[in-house]
C-alpha positions as CSV (number, residue, x, y, z in Angstrom):
1,M,-27.6,108.0,-76.5
2,E,-27.2,109.1,-73.2
3,L,-27.1,112.6,-72.3
4,S,-25.8,113.7,-68.7
5,P,-26.2,115.5,-66.4
6,V,-29.0,117.2,-68.2
7,T,-32.8,117.0,-68.3
8,Q,-34.2,115.3,-71.1
9,F,-37.8,116.9,-72.7
10,N,-39.8,117.1,-75.7
11,P,-39.6,121.1,-76.5
12,A,-43.1,120.8,-78.0
13,D,-44.5,119.7,-74.7
14,N,-42.3,121.7,-72.4
15,A,-41.8,125.5,-73.5
16,M,-40.2,126.5,-70.4
17,A,-37.8,123.8,-70.4
18,F,-36.9,124.7,-73.9
19,R,-36.5,128.2,-72.9
20,S,-34.2,127.4,-69.9
21,A,-32.2,125.4,-72.5
22,L,-31.7,128.4,-74.9
23,G,-30.8,130.3,-72.0
24,S,-27.7,128.1,-71.5
25,F,-26.3,129.7,-74.7
26,T,-24.5,133.0,-73.9
27,T,-25.1,135.6,-76.4
28,G,-24.2,139.1,-77.2
29,V,-26.8,141.8,-76.4
30,T,-28.0,144.5,-78.9
31,V,-30.3,147.1,-79.0
32,I,-32.0,147.9,-82.4
33,T,-33.4,151.3,-83.3
34,T,-35.5,152.7,-85.9
35,L,-37.5,155.7,-86.9
36,T,-41.2,155.5,-86.7
37,D,-44.1,157.7,-87.1
38,E,-44.1,158.0,-83.4
39,G,-40.6,159.1,-83.4
40,P,-37.3,157.4,-82.4
41,M,-37.8,153.7,-81.1
42,G,-35.5,150.9,-79.8
43,I,-35.9,147.2,-78.8
44,T,-33.3,144.8,-77.0
45,A,-32.5,141.6,-78.8
46,N,-29.9,138.9,-78.4
47,S,-30.9,137.0,-81.4
48,F,-28.2,139.0,-83.9
49,A,-26.1,137.1,-86.3
50,S,-24.0,137.5,-89.5
51,V,-25.5,136.2,-92.5
52,S,-23.1,137.1,-95.4
53,L,-20.1,139.3,-96.2
54,D,-20.9,139.7,-99.8
55,P,-23.3,141.4,-99.9
56,P,-23.0,142.5,-96.1
57,L,-26.0,141.0,-94.4
58,V,-27.1,140.5,-90.6
59,L,-29.9,139.3,-89.1
60,W,-32.0,139.5,-85.8
61,S,-35.5,138.1,-84.7
62,A,-38.6,139.8,-83.9
63,S,-41.2,138.1,-81.7
64,H,-44.7,138.6,-82.9
65,E,-45.7,139.0,-79.3
66,S,-43.7,142.3,-79.0
67,H,-45.5,145.5,-78.7
68,R,-42.8,146.7,-81.1
69,Y,-43.3,144.1,-83.6
70,E,-45.2,146.2,-86.0
71,H,-42.5,149.1,-86.0
72,F,-39.4,146.9,-86.3
73,A,-40.8,143.9,-88.6
74,R,-40.7,146.1,-91.8
75,A,-38.6,149.2,-90.7
76,P,-37.0,150.4,-94.1
77,R,-34.0,151.4,-91.9
78,F,-32.6,150.3,-88.5
79,V,-29.3,150.3,-86.5
80,I,-28.1,147.4,-84.7
81,H,-25.9,148.4,-81.6
82,V,-23.7,145.6,-80.1
83,L,-23.5,146.8,-76.6
84,A,-20.5,147.1,-74.3
85,A,-20.5,145.7,-70.7
86,D,-20.9,149.0,-69.4
87,Q,-24.1,149.6,-71.4
88,R,-26.5,147.2,-69.3
89,D,-28.6,150.1,-68.4
90,I,-29.1,150.7,-72.1
91,A,-30.2,147.2,-72.6
92,A,-32.6,147.1,-69.5
93,G,-34.1,150.4,-70.5
94,F,-35.3,149.0,-73.9
95,T,-36.5,145.9,-72.6
96,R,-38.9,147.9,-70.4
97,S,-39.6,150.9,-72.8
98,K,-39.5,151.5,-76.6
99,T,-38.6,155.2,-76.1
100,A,-35.7,154.8,-73.4
101,F,-33.6,157.3,-75.2
102,E,-33.9,160.0,-72.3
103,G,-30.3,160.6,-71.1
104,L,-28.8,158.6,-73.7
105,N,-25.8,159.8,-75.6
106,W,-27.2,159.3,-79.3
107,V,-27.2,161.1,-82.8
108,P,-29.3,160.5,-85.7
109,N,-27.7,158.9,-88.9
110,H,-28.1,160.4,-92.4
111,A,-31.9,158.8,-92.6
112,G,-32.6,160.1,-88.8
113,V,-32.2,156.6,-87.3
114,P,-30.5,157.1,-83.9
115,V,-27.3,155.9,-83.3
116,I,-26.3,155.1,-79.7
117,Q,-22.7,156.2,-78.9
118,G,-20.2,153.9,-77.1
119,A,-21.5,150.7,-78.5
120,L,-18.9,148.0,-79.4
121,A,-20.3,148.0,-82.8
122,V,-22.8,149.6,-85.0
123,F,-24.6,148.2,-88.2
124,E,-26.7,150.8,-90.1
125,C,-29.1,148.7,-92.1
126,N,-31.7,148.8,-95.0
127,F,-34.5,146.4,-94.8
128,E,-33.5,143.5,-97.0
129,A,-36.0,140.6,-96.1
130,A,-38.1,139.1,-93.4
131,H,-38.9,135.3,-93.3
132,P,-41.7,134.0,-90.6
133,A,-40.1,131.4,-88.3
134,G,-42.6,130.1,-85.8
135,D,-43.5,132.8,-83.3
136,H,-40.9,135.3,-84.8
137,D,-39.9,136.9,-88.1
138,I,-36.3,136.9,-89.1
139,I,-35.2,140.2,-90.0
140,I,-32.2,140.5,-92.7
141,G,-30.6,143.8,-93.0
142,H,-28.4,144.7,-95.7
143,V,-25.5,146.8,-94.0
144,T,-24.8,150.1,-95.7
145,R,-22.4,151.5,-92.8
146,A,-20.6,149.7,-89.9
147,H,-18.1,150.9,-87.2
148,H,-16.6,149.3,-84.2
149,G,-14.4,150.0,-81.3
150,D,-12.5,148.1,-78.5
151,G,-13.9,146.9,-75.1
152,K,-15.7,144.2,-73.2
153,P,-19.1,143.1,-74.5
154,L,-22.5,142.7,-72.5
155,V,-23.6,139.3,-72.6
156,F,-27.0,137.3,-71.6
157,H,-26.8,134.0,-70.1
158,G,-29.3,132.2,-68.0
159,G,-31.8,135.3,-67.9
160,Y,-28.9,137.6,-66.6
161,F,-26.8,140.2,-68.1
162,G,-23.2,139.6,-67.4
163,G,-19.4,140.4,-69.0
164,F,-16.9,138.5,-70.7
165,D,-13.1,138.5,-70.1
166,A,-11.0,137.4,-72.5
167,P,-8.0,135.2,-71.4
168,N,-4.8,137.1,-71.2
């Protein structure tokens, strides 16, 4: 089979080309928050998906290379925020710092986990399971509470944040 006009490569031999190919898939942008012994903490992730409606389960992936991995890999409770297009600075803040809460509008939920206001959707989760998968763990959360609003999502494509305009 001939693929055109793309570059063919073996992902095992060319990690950068593999990463670039993955960047061709547009994703939503999330910030996951948790409460640690060090205080509230957050991390930006684009690896979010639904798993099950019954029971309500979602997943995201945590990199073993992240300095925040230990805080999130087995966090008993966490909150996943699907960010709105106007929340690019929040996503960028948590890519740089695990404690980028200064100046953010957030409130603690019933378990003390930060809930960032203004997100398109919020999924409050209890840890369900973690599955090793290469250089990441797939973290599954059991959703105990969810809420959502209207608006345009923040998206990530080709290494850049952007927006999505729905057709009229």
